[in-house]
C-alpha positions in Angstrom: -0.1 -0.1 0.1 1.3 3.4 -1.0 1.5 6.3 1.4 -0.8 8.2 -1.0 -3.4 5.4 -0.5 -3.0 5.4 3.2 -3.7 9.3 3.2 -6.8 8.8 1.0 -8.1 6.2 3.3 -7.9 8.4 6.5 -9.6 11.1 4.4 -12.4 8.6 3.5 -12.7 7.1 7.0 -15.4 9.5 8.3 -17.5 8.6 5.3 -17.1 4.7 5.7 -17.8 5.1 9.4 -21.0 7.2 8.4 -22.1 4.4 6.1 -21.4 1.7 8.5 -23.1 3.3 11.4 -26.4 4.1 9.6 -26.5 0.4 8.3 -25.6 -1.1 11.8 -26.9 1.6 14.4 -23.9 0.8 16.5 -20.9 2.8 17.1 -18.5 0.1 18.1 -19.6 -2.2 15.2 -19.1 0.4 12.7 -15.7 1.3 14.0 -15.0 -2.6 13.7 -16.2 -2.5 10.1 -14.1 0.3 9.2 -11.1 -1.4 10.8 -11.9 -4.6 8.9 -12.2 -2.5 5.6 -8.6 -1.2 6.4 -7.3 -4.9 6.9 -8.7 -5.9 3.4 -7.5 -3.0 1.8 -3.9 -3.6 3.1 -4.0 -7.3 2.1 -5.0 -6.4 -1.3 -2.3 -6.7 -4.0 -3.9 -4.3 -6.5 -4.7 -0.7 -6.6 -8.4 0.0 -7.4 -9.4 2.6 -10.1 -11.7 4.3 -7.6 -10.6 4.0 -3.8 -13.6 5.6 -2.6 -16.0 3.2 -4.4 -14.0 0.2 -3.5 -13.8 1.1 0.3 -17.4 1.9 0.0 -18.3 -1.6 -1.3 -16.0 -3.3 1.3 -17.5 -1.5 4.4 -21.1 -2.2 3.1 -20.4 -5.9 2.6 -18.7 -6.1 6.0 -21.7 -4.3 7.6 -24.1 -6.5 5.9 -22.5 -9.6 7.2 -22.6 -7.9 10.9 -26.1 -6.8 10.5 -27.4 -10.2 9.4 -25.8 -11.7 12.5 -27.0 -8.8 14.9 -30.7 -9.1 13.7 -30.8 -12.4 15.3 -29.4 -11.1 18.7 -31.9 -8.3 18.7 -34.9 -10.5 18.2 -34.1 -11.8 21.8 -33.1 -8.2 23.1 -35.1 -7.4 26.5 -37.1 -4.3 26.2 -36.9 -1.3 23.7 -34.0 -1.4 21.3 -32.2 1.9 20.3 -29.1 2.4 18.3 -25.9 3.3 20.3 -26.2 7.2 20.7 -23.7 9.3 18.6 -22.7 12.8 19.5 -23.1 14.9 16.3 -22.4 18.4 17.7 -18.9 18.2 17.0 -19.4 16.9 13.4 -16.7 14.2 13.7 -18.9 11.4 11.9 -19.0 12.9 8.4 -16.4 14.6 6.1 -16.6 18.5 6.5 -17.4 19.1 2.8 -20.7 17.2 3.4 -21.8 19.9 5.3 -20.9 22.9 3.1 -24.4 23.2 2.0 -26.8 24.0 5.2 -29.7 22.0 3.6 -27.5 19.0 3.0 -26.1 19.2 6.6 -30.0 19.0 7.8 -30.5 15.9 5.5 -27.4 14.1 6.7 -28.5 15.1 10.5 -31.8 13.8 10.1 -30.7 10.6 8.4 -29.0 9.7 11.7 -31.6 10.6 14.1 -32.8 7.9 16.4 -36.2 8.1 14.7 -34.6 7.5 11.3 -32.4 4.7 12.5 -35.4 3.1 14.1 -37.3 3.1 10.8 -34.4 1.6 9.1 -34.7 -1.4 11.5 -37.9 -2.2 9.7 -36.1 -2.9 6.4 -34.3 -6.1 5.3 -30.6 -5.7 5.3 -30.3 -5.4 1.8 -33.0 -2.7 1.6 -31.3 -0.8 4.5 -27.9 -0.9 2.7 -29.2 0.4 -0.6 -31.5 3.1 1.2 -28.3 4.4 2.9 -25.9 4.3 0.0 -28.7 5.8 -2.3 -31.0 8.2 -0.4 -28.3 9.3 2.2 -25.0 9.4 0.4 -26.4 9.6 -3.2 -24.3 6.8 -4.7 -25.2 5.8 -8.3 -26.8 2.5 -8.9 -23.9 1.0 -10.6 -21.9 1.5 -7.4 -24.6 0.5 -5.3 -25.2 -2.7 -7.4 -21.5 -3.6 -7.1 -21.6 -2.9 -3.2 -24.3 -5.4 -2.5 -23.7 -7.7 -5.3 -27.1 -7.4 -7.0 -28.1 -6.1 -10.5 -28.9 -2.4 -10.9 -32.7 -3.3 -11.7 -32.9 -5.2 -8.4 -31.2 -2.3 -6.6 -33.8 0.1 -8.1 -36.6 -2.0 -6.8 -34.9 -2.2 -3.3 -34.5 1.6 -3.1 -38.1 2.0 -4.2 -39.5 -0.5 -1.6 -37.2 1.1 1.2 -38.2 4.6 0.4 -42.0 3.6 0.5 -41.4 1.9 3.9 -39.5 4.8 5.4 -42.0 7.4 4.2 -45.0 5.4 5.6 -43.4 5.4 8.9 -42.0 8.8 8.9 -42.9 11.0 12.0 -43.2 14.8 12.1 -40.7 16.9 14.1 -39.6 20.4 14.5 -37.6 21.4 11.5 -35.8 24.3 13.1 -32.8 23.0 14.8 -32.5 26.4 16.9 -36.0 26.1 18.1 -35.3 22.4 19.0 -32.2 23.4 21.1 -33.8 26.4 22.8 -36.7 24.2 24.0 -34.2 21.5 25.1 -32.3 24.0 27.2 -35.6 25.1 29.0 -36.4 21.5 29.5 -33.1 20.4 31.2 -33.0 23.8 33.0 -36.5 23.0 34.7 -35.3 19.4 35.3 -32.4 20.6 37.1 -34.4 23.0 39.3 -37.0 20.2 39.9 -39.8 22.5 38.8 -42.7 20.3 38.2 -44.9 23.0 36.7 -42.5 24.4 34.4 -41.3 21.0 33.1 -45.0 20.0 32.6 -45.7 23.0 30.5 -42.9 21.8 28.1 -44.1 18.3 27.8 -46.9 17.3 25.4 -50.2 16.0 27.0 -49.4 12.5 25.6 -45.6 12.5 26.0 -44.0 9.3 25.9 -40.7 8.3 27.7 -38.9 5.2 26.3 -35.7 3.8 27.8 -33.3 1.1 26.3 -31.9 -0.5 29.3 -31.2 -4.0 27.9 -33.1 -5.5 30.8 -30.0 -4.6 33.0 -30.2 -0.9 33.8 -33.4 1.0 34.4 -37.0 0.3 33.3 -38.7 0.6 29.8 -40.7 3.8 30.2 -44.3 4.4 29.0 -46.9 7.0 28.0 -47.7 8.7 31.3 -49.2 12.0 30.2 -47.4 15.5 31.0 -48.1 15.8 34.7 -47.3 12.3 35.7 -44.1 12.1 33.5 -43.1 15.5 34.9 -43.3 14.2 38.5 -41.5 11.0 37.6 -38.6 13.0 36.1 -38.4 15.2 39.0 -38.5 12.6 41.5 -35.7 10.6 39.6 -33.2 13.4 38.3 -32.7 16.2 41.0 -31.8 13.7 43.8 -29.2 12.1 41.2 -27.8 15.6 40.7 -27.6 16.3 44.5 -25.1 13.4 44.6 -22.8 15.1 42.2 -24.0 13.9 38.9 -24.5 16.3 36.0 -26.5 16.6 33.0 -24.1 17.6 30.0 -26.3 19.0 27.1 -25.3 17.6 23.8 -26.6 17.1 20.3 -26.9 13.4 20.1 -28.0 11.8 16.7 -28.7 15.2 15.3 -31.3 15.7 18.0 -31.2 17.9 21.3 -30.3 15.9 24.4 -27.8 15.2 27.2 -25.2 12.9 28.5 -26.0 12.1 32.2 -22.7 11.5 34.2 -22.0 10.6 37.8 -19.9 12.4 40.3 -16.7 10.9 38.9 -17.7 11.8 35.2 -18.7 8.2 34.3 -21.7 7.9 31.8 -24.9 6.9 33.3 -27.0 7.2 30.1 -28.2 9.5 27.4 -31.3 11.4 26.6 -32.6 12.7 23.2 -35.7 14.7 22.8 -38.4 14.5 19.9 -39.6 18.1 19.8 -42.8 19.2 17.6 -45.1 22.3 18.0 -43.0 23.9 20.9 -43.4 20.8 23.0 -41.5 17.5 23.9 -43.3 14.8 22.3 -40.8 12.0 23.2 -38.0 11.5 25.6 -35.7 8.6 24.4 -32.9 7.4 26.8 -30.3 4.9 26.8 -28.9 3.2 29.9 -27.7 -0.2 28.7 -23.9 -0.1 29.7 -23.2 -2.1 26.6 -24.1 0.9 24.3 -22.3 3.7 26.2 -18.7 2.8 26.3 -17.8 4.9 23.3 -18.9 8.0 25.4 -16.3 7.4 28.2 -16.1 5.1 31.4 -19.5 3.7 32.2 -20.9 4.2 35.6 -22.1 1.3 37.8 -25.8 1.6 37.5 -26.8 0.1 40.6 -24.4 2.3 42.8 -25.8 5.1 41.1 -29.4 4.3 42.1 -28.2 3.5 45.7 -26.6 6.9 45.9 -29.7 8.7 44.4 -31.9 6.9 47.1 -29.7 8.0 49.9 -30.0 11.6 48.7 -33.7 11.2 48.6 -33.8 10.2 52.3 -31.6 13.1 53.2 
């Protein structure tokens, strides 16, 4: 492998990760897929005509193999399943030139949202890969056909079917990212203050809270209504903050949210907020420790709960 090829691979690494993450919904698996792509490139004895096309094909095929295996595991998953949360406020997951156009930046952010990734879960592995390559990254059908080892005609059918499924399940959300961020800041401020009334005013009447704890860390949530949800949140979070924990507001998967860390900075979980019509419609959280390691050291959830309960008593 030439130094020029190595340099070009590093330039393409963010794109490869972006493809793999959208296919897999897992940061760790996407990173492994990119690493496997590097290994296969290093072992190759020929220089491809288009390194971008070659690497995109390899990472797609590796991701498809992993996805087919992962879907079996997900069928036995305990409770709601969410993708691994990905910080997107630092723009580390896509090449900078993809964000030159603000409209394009919004499209890419929306394609990595929790809602979009959950919709992708409804597709077959091939539909998912074709949709990601075509609709998100705008690959031509010739390159897509090579990547998934199908004819161009078959890929066009897969793309059409996938697009139809995605459109059918698409949910509405606040398009103005500044409005979403502003409402999110008010939500977390009210939560830190333990202000039930102010918090309730920011929640939709039928607000839903859903947690992915993998059956090992926290409950599954539910549709409680604004008043009860506000009281549950205030009962749970301020006593935790009293132990030294903190809410670190971040953009996760293109949506406003926060990382909850304990007194030592270890990750307890993440929150993302679905916002529409000036209210929080849905609160999605991830506390499964297996999905948080890429964000830093992971907290001992049981110890966190014990500290919180002691804080309540005192």
